[in-house]
N, C-alpha and C positions, 0 to 999 in steps of 0.2 A: 118450647121455643128456644131456650138456651141450649138444650141438647142438640137440636137441629142446627143451630148456629155453630156449635162446637164441631159437629160432624162436617159441616160445610167448610169450616176453617181448616180442619184436619185434611179434608180432601184437597183443598187448595194447596196446602203445604206439601202434601204428598206429590201432587202434580208438579209443583215447582221443583221439588227435590229430583223427581224423575227427569225433568228438563235439564237440570244442572248435571245429572249423571250423563245424559246424552251429549251435552255440550263438552263436558270434560272428556268424554270418549272421543269426540272430534279432535280436541287439542292433543290428547295422548296419541290417538291413532295417526294423525297427520305427522306429528313429530317422529313417531316410531317408523312410519313409512319413509319419511325423508332420510332418516338415519340409515335405514336399510338400503335405500337407493344410492346414498353417497358412500356406503361402506364404513359408516361410523359405528354401527351397532355393536360390533365385537368389542370395541374399545370403550364405548359409552353406552352400556345397556340401559334400556328403559323399563324398569320394573313395573309390574301392574299396580303396585302400591301407589305409584305416582298418579294413576287414574283416580283412585279413591281420594287421595289428598287434594287433588284439583277439584273434584266434585264437592268436597267439603268446603273448600275456600269459596267456590262459586255460590254454594247454598247460603253461606253466611253473608256474602255480598248481596244476594237476592233478598234476604230478610231485611237488610238495612237500607237498601237504595231504591230509588224510583227507577222505572224502566230505562230511561236514558242514561242515568248514572250507572245502572247495572251493565248496560252494553258498553259504556265507556270503560268500565273496569275490565270487562272481558277483552276489549281491544288492547288495553294496557298490558294485561297478562300475555296476550299473544305477541305484542310488540317486544316485551322483554325476552320472550323465547326466540323471536326473530333475530334480535341482536346477537343472541348466542349462536344462532345458525350462521350468521355472517362471519363471526369470529372463527367458528369452526371451519368454514369454507376457506378462509385465508390462512389462519395460523394453525388450524388443526387442534385447537384447545378451547376450553371454556374461558369466558372472561374472568379474570382474577382481579382482586381489589387494586393491585398495583397497575393493572392495565387501564383502569378507569382514570387513575392519576396521570399516567403517561399520555392518555388520549386527550385529556383536558389541557395538558401543558404543551402538547405538540399537535394542535388542531390542523395546522397547515400541512404537516407531513401526513396526517391521517387522510385528508381530502386528496392529497397528491397520490397516496397509495390506492385510495378507493377508485380513482380513475383508471388505474392499471389492472383492476381485477373485476371489471364489470361482468365478464363472462362467468366467473365463478359464483357471483351472487345472483345471477339471473334466475336459476331454478329455485333457490330458497325464497327469493322475492315473489315469484309467481305463486309458489305454494302458500306463502303468507297471505297474499291477496285473496286467493281462492278459499283459504281457511276462514278468513274474516267474512267473506261473502256467504259462505255456508252457515256460519254461526248466526249471521244476521237473518238469514232465511229461516233458520230454526226458530229464532225468537219471534219472527213475524207470524209463522204458522202455528206455533204452539201457544203463544201469548200467555206465558205463566204469570201468575200474580206475584208482585214483589212489594217491597216496602212494608212488610208485616210489623217490623220493630224499628221504626225510624231512629230511635235513640241509640241503636246498636252501632250506627256508623261512627259515633264518637269513641265507642269501645274499640272498634277496629282500627281507628286512627292511633289510639294509644298502643294497641298491639303492634302496629307497624313501627312505631317509634321506640318500642321496648328494646329491640335487639341492638340498634346503634347506641342508644343511651346506656344500656347495660355494658356494652363493650367499652364505651368511653369511661364509665365510672369504675367498673370492676376489672377491666382488662380481659374479659371473656373473648375467646378467639372464634366465635361463631362467624362463619363466612370467610375466614382467613384464607382457606384453600378449598374452593368449592368441590364437592364430591363428583366424580365422573358419572355417577348414576343418578344424580339429582335432576329433576325436571328443569327445563330451561328457565322459566320465570322464577322458580324457587332458588336456583343457583344465583341468578341476578340479584334477587333480594338479599341473599347472604353476602354477596360481594359488595353491594352498596352499603349494607349495614356495617361491614368491617371498614370500608372506605370512609364513611362519615364518622364512625365511632372511634377509629384509631388512626388511620393514615392521614386524613385531612387535618385533624387537630395537630398531629405531630409535625406535618409539613409546614403548617402555618406558624408554629412556634419555634421551629428549628430551621437553620439553613440546611439545604439538601447536601448530602454527601457528594463530593466530587466523583464524577463518573470516569473511571479509568477504562475507556473502551479501546482495547487494542485492536489492530487490524484482524480481519478474519483469518483463520488458518488457511494456508495456501497448499493446494494439492500438488504433490511432488512426484508421486508414482502410484501405480495401481497394484498393490500387493496381491500376489497369488498365494494366499495363505489364510488360515482361520485365525481369528482373534476371539478368545473366550474369556469373558470376565465373570468371575463368581463373586457375588456381593453377599458377604455375611451379614448377620444381624446381631447387634449388641455384643460383638466379640471383641474382647480386649486382648492385646498381646501379652499382658501380665500373666495370664493363665495358660499359656502355650509353652510346652516343653521345648519347642523350637527356639524360644527366646530365654530358656534357662529356668522355667518353672519347675518346681520340685516333683510334681506328678507327671507321669509319661502320657500327657494328653494328646500329643501329635506324633505318634510313632512312625507313620508313613512319611510325613514331611521331614521328620528327623533323619530318616534313612536317606532320603533324596538329598538333603543338605550335606550329609556326611559323604555322599558320593559326588559332591560338587555338581549336582544336576539342577539346582534351583538357587535363586537369590531370595534372601529373607531380610527384611528391614522392619524396624519399629516405625509406626506412623502416627500422625495426628489427623483426626477427621476435621472437616470444615464446619461441622455443627454437632450438637449433642442430641439431636432428634432426627429421625429418619426423614421427616417432611421438610427439614431444612438442609441436611447434609446431602441427600441424594440429588435434589434439583441442582445444587451448585456443582456437585461432582460430575453429573452427566452433561452439564453445560460448560464445564471447564473454566469456571469463574468463581472466585471467592470474595467475600467481604461485604461491606455495607452497600455497595453499588451493584450487587449481583442481580437484583430483581429485574431491571430492564434487559439485561443480557439473557436471563432465563426466559423471559416472556418472548423475546425475539426468536429464540430457539435456533439461531443461525450457527451457534457453536455446539449444538447438541450432538453427542456422539452417534446416536442412531441416524440422525440426518446426514452427518458427515460420511458415515459408513455407507448408507444407501446411495448417496450421490457418487461415491467412488467405486461402485460395482459390487459391494458386499450384499449378500442376503442378510436380513436383520431378524433376530429372534429374541424374544423376551419371555423367559419361563420363570414364573414365581411360585414358590410354595406358600406364599401368603394369600390370604383370602381377598376376594374382590372388594370386600368392605375395607380391609386394612389398606388396600392400594388406592382407594377411591380419592384420597387427597394427594396422591403422589403422581399417578399416571399423567395427569394434566401438565406436569412440568418436565417430562422427559420425551417430548415430541412423539406421542403415540402414533401420529399419522405416518411416521417413518419406520414403524415396526411392521415387518411383513407377516410375522407369525407371533401371536401373543397368546400365552396360556397362563392362567392363574390357578390358585388352589380352590378353596371352598367358594361356592357361588354366593351372591348377595343374600344376606339374611341368614345364612347357615351358621350353625355353631361349630366352628372349626375345631374347638377343643373336643367336642363329642365325636366329630368325624375322624379324629385321630390322624390328621395329616402330618407327615414327617417329610424331611427333605429328600427321601428316597424317590419322590415323584419327579425330582429334578434329574435323577439318574435315568428314569424311564423316558423323560423328555429328550435328553441328549441322545439316547439310543435311537429315538425315532427321527432325529434331525438328519436332513440330507447334507452330507459333507462332501458332495462331489464338486461343488463350486465354493469360492471364498465366502465365509460366513462370519458375521459379527454376532456372537451369541452371549447373552447375559443370563446367568442363572442366579435368581434372587432367593436367598434362603429365608426360612423361618428361624433357623439358627439357634441363637442362645438367648432369645427374648424370654422374659418371665411370662408365666411360671415355668421355671427351668425343668421341673420334673415331667412336664408334658412335651418337651422338645426332643425327646429321643425314645426309641422303643425300649421297653423293659428288658428285652433280650440283649440290648446293646449296653446295658449298665456295666461299668467296670469298677467304679469307685463307689462301693456300697456303704450306705449309712450304717453305723453301728450303734448298739445300745449305749446310751450315755452321751451320744453326740448332742451338742447344743444345736439350737435352731440354725445359727449362723454356719456352723460346720456342715450341717446337713444340706443347707442350700448351696454352699460352695461345692460340695461333692456333686450335687445335681448339675450345677453349672459346668463343672469339669467334665461330666459325662456328655454334655452337649458339645463341648469342644472336641472330645474324643470321637464322637459321632460325626461331627463335621469333617474331621481328619479322614474318616473312612469314606464319607461321601466324596470328598475331593479325590481320593485314590481311585474310586470306582469310575468317576467321570474321566479322569486322566487315562485309566485303563481302556475305556471304550474308545476314546478319541485316538489313542495310539494304535489301537487294533484296526480301526476302520478308515482313518483319514489317509488319503493318498497325497494330500497337500501338507506342507509344513504348517505348524501352528504355534501360537503363543497363548499361554494361559496365565491370567493374573487373578490373584485372590486378595481381597481386602474386606473391610467391613464398613457399614454405614457410620457407626459410632461405637464407643466403648460402653462400659457398664461399671457402676459402683457396686461393690459386693460387701457392704456392711462397714466399710472403713469410716470411722467416726459416726457410726450409726446410720449411714446413708446407703440406700439401695436404689438400683435402677439407673436411669439416665435423665434426660431432659434438662437437668440442672448443670451449670458449669461446675466442674469438679476435677480433681487431679486425675481421675481414671476414665471419665465419660468421653474423653476425646482420644483415648489410646486405642489404636487399631493396628492390625498387622498388614504388611505388604509382602506377598509371596509371588514370585515370577518363575514359571517353568517354560522352557522353549524346546521344541523338538530340534531346533537348530541353534545351539548356544553361541554360534559365531555371528548371528544376525545383529544388526546395528542397535536395535532396541535393547536386547539382552546385554550387549556390550556396554551400552550407556548406563543401564540400571546397575550393572556390576560396579560402577565407579561411585555410586551414591554412598554418602556417609551412613552412619548407624541409623539416623532418623530421617524420614521423609514425610510427606503430607499428601492430602487428597488432591491438591492442585497439581503437584508434581506427577502424581500417578495418572491423573486425568490427561495431562498433556503428553505423557508417555503413550497412552492409548491412542491419542490423536496421531502420533508419529507411526504407531503400528498400523493405523488405518490409511496411511499414505499421505499425511499432511505435515506441514511445518508450522507448528503453533507459534505465535509471537511470544516473546518472553513476558512473564508477569511483571506488573509494576505496583509497588516496589518488589524486587525479586528476593530479598533476604528476610522478609517478614511474612508471617502467616497468621490469619485471623480465624479463631475458632468461635463461631457464633453460638449464642444461647439458643433458646427454643423459638426465636423469631428471626425470620430472614432479614428483616430490616434493622435488626440490632436493638429492638425495643426491650428485649430481655437480657441485654448485656452481651459482651464478647470479651475474649481473652486474646491478647496479641503476643506472639512469640517471635523471638529473634532466631532465625535459622542459620545465621552466619557462624554460630557456635554450636557445638555438639556436647551434650544434649542441648536442645533448644531451651532458651531461657525466656520466661515470661517477663515482658516489659510493660510499662504503663501504656495503655492504649490511648491514642490521641482522640480528641473529640471528632467524630466523623463529620460534623457539620462545620468544622473550621478548616 
């Protein structure tokens, strides 16, 4: 009798699991279909793993809840995904933790905005309603048994509370920047976790930083030229012979500088991690109040370029996984052609991706009409010995070299390899482009190379914000080149970003205040500190940073 009961229970469990797999398939399939119909799938891929994860979540809920409670939880999961669809339909990005705060504090503006884009939300809304109706029908017809383990619901509640509590107590960053490949409801859970665990407590206990929201950049002309930005990775100017380093790490750039064909300046990045520095750079705004500007994406370089007649292209040598927390912040909806390195889940170290794929990408790009092209390197990110082909090694480790010296030689080889990549990109554009062009090279942040026993970036350090600025123009008499030639020895990300706006045909407003520059730690809201520099003197001097909440 017990054996028959056990078999019956197992059969019921299997049937319930199968039902959950079918329902998860509906959630996954509908979202994937909608993303394909709206043209979101290239930027926001829906991996099959999301189906399995959703089925697992539904099965746990089925074990713990009664039928009505189970369906209510399914509706809640669908609703969280639906909210993401609405945000994507209007802003072109997933909901971020700061978006939640801005929504709650600007409800009037949210409702006013919603009235203006009813047409954009119509299809996602109809899809959501049909999806819920289909899931309801599946439950009515299949009638899976639920509530096998009633006590499990308390465990699930604790699990839901775990992420925000952990963030509040330990400073964990789960949900800080939702990955672009995350399923709708899981992204929302992550964003809510970081909002409740970090942002809300901080906002309740501190006065908000004043928002210096300058006017939008004003379109002044439609340039008939290409603007190419090459964004390095973890490259500091200290190890470039272009800036006096003892090893010849940048021979091609050195020659161009000697021939007065380019401008080179030392620079400071806006942050010491990629996921902080790049969103601020691509949105032309630095400081404690950057999040609302970035979320609005009205100053985003890709959006400005597209609105002013440029074709927009983003080619990255980094993997889809590495970019999953960054793409959301650089207005991916305004990128006409997007190409990244290793796909989701791939081990890019084993695949051997190098920055040569960027050379292939630029060679395949159409240069017949004005283009804004961003080439994003893997560059000089650790592990350094994997960032260049062995055939490109110039500075060879020797017997007796210490670990530190060996690592620095590997790093210097990445710099030398980057110099070659730049020369090949420049060579192709010069050979094929019938239009004049500007090429800007900089990096997301710098790198510590063992000074004081510190390696890497992410932490505020003397070297982690050191970046190069290099500017080459096919027409050295153009206004942007003439402007940059007057810059002093040191510049910064904000100045470079605004220069790019001018190249794209806009007049950006002056920054406020204009003579200081803030280097953020590893958190965009300044929760992990920031260094303030006075740029009215050269080299810039670090000065005490004011409390951002006063």
